[in-house]
N, C-alpha and C positions, 0 to 999 in steps of 0.2 A: 462502389459495386456498379460497374459498367455493363456487364453481362448477366442477365438473370434467365435462368431456365425453369419453365413451369411444365412438368408432365401432366397430361390431361387424359382422362379415361372415359369422358362423356357424362360423368355423374356431376350433380350439383355440388357435392361435397368437395370434388377435386377442383371445381371451378372457384371455390372460395379462396383457394390458394392463389389463383389468378388475380383476384381482387387485391390480395395482400401485395403480390409482386408488382402489379400496376401502380399501387399506392407508393411503394418504395421507389419505383422508377420515377414517378411524378416529383417526389420529393428530392431525389438526386438530381434531376434536370433543374429544379428550382434552385438548387445549390451550386449549379454550374456544371454538373457532370453530364456525359453523354451516356445515357442508359438505353440499352436494347433489351427487349424481352422476347425469348424465343419459346414457342409453344411446341410441345412434342406429343404426338399420338403414336402409340405403337400397338396397332390392333393385333390380337391374338386370339385363337380359338378358346372360348370359355369351357371349361370342363363341365360346367353345369349342363351344357347343351349335350354332352356325351352321356353322362350318367344320369341326369334327371330330365329327360326330354319332356315329359309330362308336366313338369313344373316351371318350364321356360316358355314365354310367349315368342314364337318364332315370327320373325319379321320378313315378309316376302321380299322386300327390297334388299335386305341383307343377304338372302340366299342367292339372289340374282345378280347383285352387284359386286364389285371388287372391293374387298375390304379396305385397301389402301385408298381407292377412289373415295369411299365414303369418309374415311378419316380425314382426307384432304378437304373435302366439303365441309366437314364439321369445323375443322380449324380455320377455314376461310370464313365461315359465319361467325366464329368467336372474334377473329380479327376485325371483321367489318363492325362488329358490335361496339367495338372500342376505338374506332377510327377517330372519333370526335376528340381524344385526348391528345392527339398529335404525336404520339410516341412511336419509334420504330418497333414493329411487332413482326417477328419472322415465324414461319411455320415449318415444321419438319415432320415427315411421316416415315416411320421405319417399321416393318412387320416383324412381329414375334419378339419374345424375350424383352419385356418392358424394362426391367431393372438394368439389363445389360446395355440396352440403347441409351437409357439415362445417363449411366456412368460413362459410356464411351462418347456421347455427344458432349458431355460436360467437359471431358478431356480434350476433345478435338477442337471445340470452339472457345477454349480458354474461359469457361463460365466461372464468374466470381461466387455465384450463389444458386443454388437449386431451392426452389420453393415448391413444397407439395403437401398435400393433405396426407393425414395418417392412413386413410382408407377411403376408398370410393366404390359405390356400388350402383351399377346400372344394369339395364336388361341383358346386355351382351358381354360385359366385362365385370371383373371383380378384383379389387385390391384389398388384400387382407393384411392387417398390420402384422408384421412378423414375416411376411414374404417379400413383396416388391419393396416396400418402405424400408424394412430391416436391411435388406440386401444393399439398397442405395446407401443407407447410413454406414454400412460396413465398408463399402468400396469407393464412395464418391472421392473424387479428387479435390473437392472444395467443400466449404460449409454448406449444410443442408438445414433449411428452415422448414420445420413441420408446423404448418399454419392452421390455427383454428379460428383466429379473429384478426382483423386488420388494425394497423396503426390508427390513432396515435397511441403511445404507451406512456405511463407514468414513469417507467424506468426499464433499462435492460439490465438484468441481474445476471452476473457472471459467478458461478459457484467455483470456489478454490478449496484446495486441501493441503496446500503447501508444496505440492509438486510441480515440476516443469511441465508435466503432461496436462494438468488442469489449466495451467496458465496459457496454454496454446489457444484457449477460447477467447482470450483478451483481446487480440487484435480485431477479429471479426465482430465481437461484441461492441467494442468501442466504435468500429465503423458503422454499425447499424445504429448505435445511440446518436452518432453525429448525423446520420441521414435522417432519422426520425426526429432529431432536435429534443432529445430527453437526457436526463442523468443516467450514468452508469453506476450500478451498485456491486461492490465486491462482497460476496457473501461466504463466510466460513462458518462451519459448524464444528463445535467441540463436543466430545462426550459429556453427558450430564455429570454434575458434580453435587451430590447431596440432594437437596430439594430444588435444585436450579430449574429442573424441568425444560420447558421450552422458552424460558425467559430470555430476554436480550442481554447478553453479557456486556456488550459494548457497541455502541452505535454513535456514528458522528458523520456530518456532512462536510467537513472541511476545517482547516485549521487544527490547533492543539487540542488534544483529548486528554482528560484526566481518567486514567485506568485504575480501577479498584479491583481487588480480588486476588486469586491465586497467580503464582508465576506463569502457568501455562496459558491463562487467559491474557496476561500481559504480553507474553511472547506472540500469541496468535494475533492480538490486536497490533503489535509492532509489525508482524509480518504483513498484515493488510495495509498498514500505513506505508511500509516500504514498497509494496506493489504499486499503491497509488501514486507515490513519488516518481516511480519509474515509468509511468504511463505519459506519453505525449498526447494529453487529452485536449489541449487548447482550451476552448471556452466550455467544454463539456463538464458539468458538475460531476464529481466523483463522490459517492457515498460508501462507507464501510459499515458492514454489519457482522457481528459475531454472535452466534446462537449456541445454546446448550442443548444437548439431547441427541436423539437417534437422527443421523443425517438426512435420510429420506423424508421422515416425517417432518422435520424442522424446515427442510427446504419446500416441501409442498405446502406447508402451512404459510410460510412467508410469501411465496410467489402467488398463492390464492388470496392473499390480503386484499385490502380495499385499494381499488384502482387498477386499471389494465397494466399488466407487466409481461415482459417477455423473458424467458430463461435461457442462458447460454451455458452449454456444458461441453467438455471435451471427452473424447473416447478414442482408444487405440484401434478400434474396430476390427480386431483380427478374427474373433470368433462369434460375433453376434452380440446381442443385448446383454447376456449374462457375464461378459468379460470386459466391461467398459472401466472407465477410470474408478468409478465408485464400486465396481463390481455389480452386485444386485441392486445398489442404490439407484443407479441411473435408470435401470429397468422400472423400478418401482416409481421413480419421479415421473417418467415418461407416461407410465399407465395411470398415474394419480392425479394428473392435472389437465385441465382443458386450456391452459395458456399456451400461446405459441412457444416453440422450443427451437432454439439455435444449436445444432450439433456440429462440432468441429472435430475432424479426424486429423491429428498432427501428421505432417509430412515425415516419412521415415527418414532417419538420419542417413547421410551419404557415407 
């Protein structure tokens, strides 16, 4: 991951994503990669100031100064704050339509990864989950990492359902696991059978596995084993986990388990959160966990 893009809106929440990106860039440099972090600020008029003027503290400096100039000064201050890291940090200011500028800049600059917060709130701007973030997830030309906490991680978990669409998250998930230096876990959830509930149907971290239970369980475990064999993981450990039960619930429970974990999922991104690879499952997972999420939109077939 050589080029990382971090959109900022001036809020502390959004800046947490920058800490995440800088940590990844540092790890990439340590591994011999040339990593550049791009900071984007797209100032736009806040609708709160139009409809709720009595509830907004107006800043005289904002009223008098040019929005782009203030955005540039803000990004310069952020860049200077992290000068000691010795990383290449670029700043870009574009006025209006934050989501559109994020997507466009990612395409223009050949960005490998967008790192952003799910929402940001500050006096003069507001990111609401389901607007800017959702649109970026739907249209981004590269993987998007929605960051809540920074590395290190115990594992990068890639959810699989047996489809090629879900498997599109594997390359980015594996690349991230390599950069962070943690195992990658292949996770599949099968419908509950009898009293299986949320029990682990099958789990192993390498080598041969003894599979007990029904044919569907054996088939699903064999699928995970085949995916693992097909990965060019190098020295990155691969774990395989098969769970029973409702997909969203089991995924959330597993990723929220002991130890810091990052979850990677794929989406076709055509019509928003409710039409992703797992349908409503992905939406429920995104809203049900505070773990970092790596969302991958497969490239359309040519």
